[in-house]
Structures are given as C-alpha cells and as structure tokens.
KOLMARLUM-42070 format. One line per 5 residues: number of its first residue (from 1); their letters; for each residue z, y, x of C-alpha. Coordinates in Angstrom, 2 decimals, decimal comma, padded with zeros to 5 digits. Layout:
% residues N
NUM	a	Z/Y/X  ... $
This chain:
% residues 162
1	lvvra	000,00/000,00/000,00  -001,11/003,31/001,49  000,39/006,53/000,22  -001,31/009,80/000,98  000,38/013,13/000,47 $
6	ailea	-001,42/016,41/000,21  000,35/019,57/001,17  -000,58/022,28/-001,28  -000,19/025,86/-000,22  000,42/028,66/-002,64 $
11	pgvgv	-002,68/030,84/-003,12  -002,85/033,57/-000,52  -000,35/031,95/001,86  -001,57/031,94/005,44  -004,39/034,41/004,76 $
16	ervdm	-004,32/037,13/007,40  -005,22/040,75/006,73  -008,60/041,67/008,22  -009,96/045,21/007,94  -013,71/045,06/007,40 $
21	sdfvk	-014,38/048,82/007,17  -016,33/048,86/010,46  -018,56/046,05/009,20  -019,16/047,91/005,92  -020,04/051,18/007,70 $
26	kampg	-022,55/049,37/009,94  -024,11/047,40/007,09  -024,42/050,35/004,70  -025,32/053,67/006,29  -024,84/056,42/003,74 $
31	giaaq	-022,28/054,48/001,70  -022,62/052,20/-001,28  -024,34/054,76/-003,53  -027,27/055,13/-001,09  -028,26/051,46/-001,25 $
36	dllgt	-031,26/049,98/-003,05  -029,77/046,63/-004,05  -026,88/047,92/-006,14  -025,55/046,25/-009,28  -022,62/047,10/-011,55 $
41	grrkr	-020,56/044,45/-013,28  -017,83/044,92/-015,87  -015,25/042,61/-017,47  -012,25/043,72/-019,57  -011,01/046,82/-017,69 $
46	aiarv	-012,48/045,75/-014,32  -015,51/047,46/-012,77  -017,30/046,19/-009,67  -020,08/047,98/-007,77  -021,92/045,33/-005,75 $
51	clveg	-024,37/045,84/-002,90  -026,42/043,06/-001,29  -027,40/043,54/002,35  -029,43/041,06/004,41  -027,01/039,22/006,65 $
56	tgqyv	-025,10/036,00/007,19  -023,40/035,36/003,85  -020,16/037,32/004,20  -018,29/038,61/001,15  -016,40/041,90/001,55 $
61	innrt	-014,35/043,26/-001,36  -012,67/046,66/-000,91  -012,96/046,43/002,90  -011,28/043,01/002,97  -012,67/039,50/003,05 $
66	aqeyl	-013,08/037,83/-000,33  -010,69/035,06/000,71  -007,98/037,60/001,42  -008,64/039,96/-001,50  -008,77/037,20/-004,11 $
71	qgnpl	-005,63/035,63/-002,60  -007,40/032,39/-001,74  -007,72/031,42/-005,42  -010,50/028,80/-005,53  -011,57/029,62/-009,11 $
76	wlfhv	-012,01/033,34/-008,42  -013,85/032,63/-005,15  -016,07/030,17/-007,04  -016,97/032,87/-009,61  -017,91/035,30/-006,83 $
81	klplr	-020,06/032,86/-004,83  -021,80/031,11/-007,72  -024,86/033,38/-008,35  -026,05/033,32/-004,72  -025,27/029,62/-004,40 $
86	slgfe	-027,18/028,72/-007,57  -030,37/030,40/-006,26  -029,97/029,12/-002,69  -029,29/032,50/-001,03  -025,86/031,59/000,39 $
91	gkydt	-026,50/032,57/004,00  -029,16/035,22/003,48  -027,19/038,15/002,06  -023,89/039,85/002,78  -022,13/040,99/-000,37 $
96	ivkah	-020,20/044,27/-000,22  -018,13/045,19/-003,26  -016,06/048,13/-004,46  -013,87/046,87/-007,33  -011,16/048,55/-009,35 $
101	gggls	-009,34/048,22/-012,66  -008,10/045,16/-014,49  -006,80/042,13/-012,67  -008,26/039,90/-010,00  -009,70/037,42/-012,50 $
106	gqaqa	-011,56/040,15/-014,38  -012,72/041,66/-011,10  -014,08/038,29/-009,91  -016,11/037,91/-013,10  -017,31/041,52/-012,86 $
111	irlgi	-018,45/040,83/-009,29  -020,38/037,78/-010,52  -022,26/039,95/-013,04  -022,91/042,63/-010,41  -024,32/040,11/-007,92 $
116	srcll	-026,56/038,66/-010,64  -027,92/042,12/-011,44  -028,61/042,73/-007,74  -030,54/039,46/-007,55  -032,78/040,68/-010,39 $
121	kines	-033,70/043,72/-008,28  -034,75/041,40/-005,45  -037,10/039,40/-007,66  -037,55/039,51/-011,44  -038,32/035,76/-011,45 $
126	hrqpl	-034,61/035,09/-010,90  -033,92/036,20/-014,48  -034,60/032,82/-016,13  -032,26/030,65/-013,98  -029,51/033,27/-014,04 $
131	rklgf	-029,86/033,70/-017,80  -029,71/029,92/-018,29  -026,42/029,79/-016,35  -025,04/032,70/-018,39  -024,58/035,10/-015,46 $
136	ltrdp	-026,46/038,02/-017,03  -024,38/038,20/-020,20  -021,54/040,70/-020,14  -018,39/039,28/-021,72  -017,46/041,87/-024,39 $
141	rkver	-013,91/040,63/-025,04  -011,24/043,26/-024,41  -007,59/043,69/-025,33  -007,24/044,91/-028,90  -005,46/048,24/-029,25 $
146	kkagk	-001,98/048,56/-030,74  -001,86/049,85/-034,34  000,73/052,21/-035,84  003,55/050,45/-037,71  003,00/047,18/-035,83 $
151	hkark	004,80/045,70/-032,84  001,57/044,76/-031,08  -002,06/044,79/-032,21  -001,40/042,52/-035,21  002,27/041,48/-035,10 $
156	spqys	004,08/043,04/-038,06  007,81/043,76/-038,34  009,82/040,90/-039,83  009,76/040,83/-043,62  013,13/040,99/-045,34 $
161	kr	013,30/039,92/-049,00  016,84/041,28/-049,60 $
C-alpha cells in the first residue's frame, strides 16, 4: 500500500513581489492609451484595459506579474490565459493590463473579455472561435441596489401579526 500526500499551499503563499514597471515602459512607449491593440473588458464593477504587445507570453497586471497579482489562484489565472491559449497564441504576445474596481475574480473575467477584444483587432477571423467559447459576451449581472424600507435589495423587515 502506497500513500501519497500532497502539500497544498494557500493561494498567494510563496509568491514574491516583482515590480514590472520597467518592462511595461519598454514594451509600451507612450503608455497604454497610445497602443493599437487595446481592448476594454468589464465585469460587475471591475474594468480592465488590456494591451497586447508582441513578445514572449508574459502577463503583467498593474505592474505586477499575473501570478502575484491574482494571488496564485488557479481559476483566475485560467480565466486570464484562456483566450490566447484557445487560439494558440500563448507565447506570441505579452499581455499588459491596467485593472481597477471590483474584486479579483471580476477583474480576471474583465481581463478575459479585454484580451478577446484585442484578438479581434489582430484578425477579424478570430471572432467565430471566440464567440463559440463565449469570450465576447459581456456578463451583465451586477449587484442589485438597496431599496428604501428594506434591509437589503429585497429582504423586508420581519412581519409581526400582533
């Protein structure tokens, strides 16, 4: 009988802080707004401005590596890398992102939409495979606002008969 044990680390443990601002300045002269391959993605309250630059396949989010910024969460990293991986462009483009608002999960999904929109600017023939995978559809779900006289959006005060 052989017993194997896997040591599971908490997400983000052991990830060192790396400042990528020099890499971003070299890759994008003139800043993110001056780039041709720019795509915007949104999800809940998160907004991500994504720029694709020819390179080696690095992901930089807010001047940090994607692994560090997304705290090593495999699901969030999967969301970010999926559009390039599905078209076979994994090592051809560096992805540089400015993201703000919402949480990390919403930001990861906003980045996925932004990368997909950038890929459309590269070649319009990418639309069909990206559409089939659902990467070009913006998820419209947001938090419902609180109403007056309610505890939350729909939760009413407790009813008292007497």
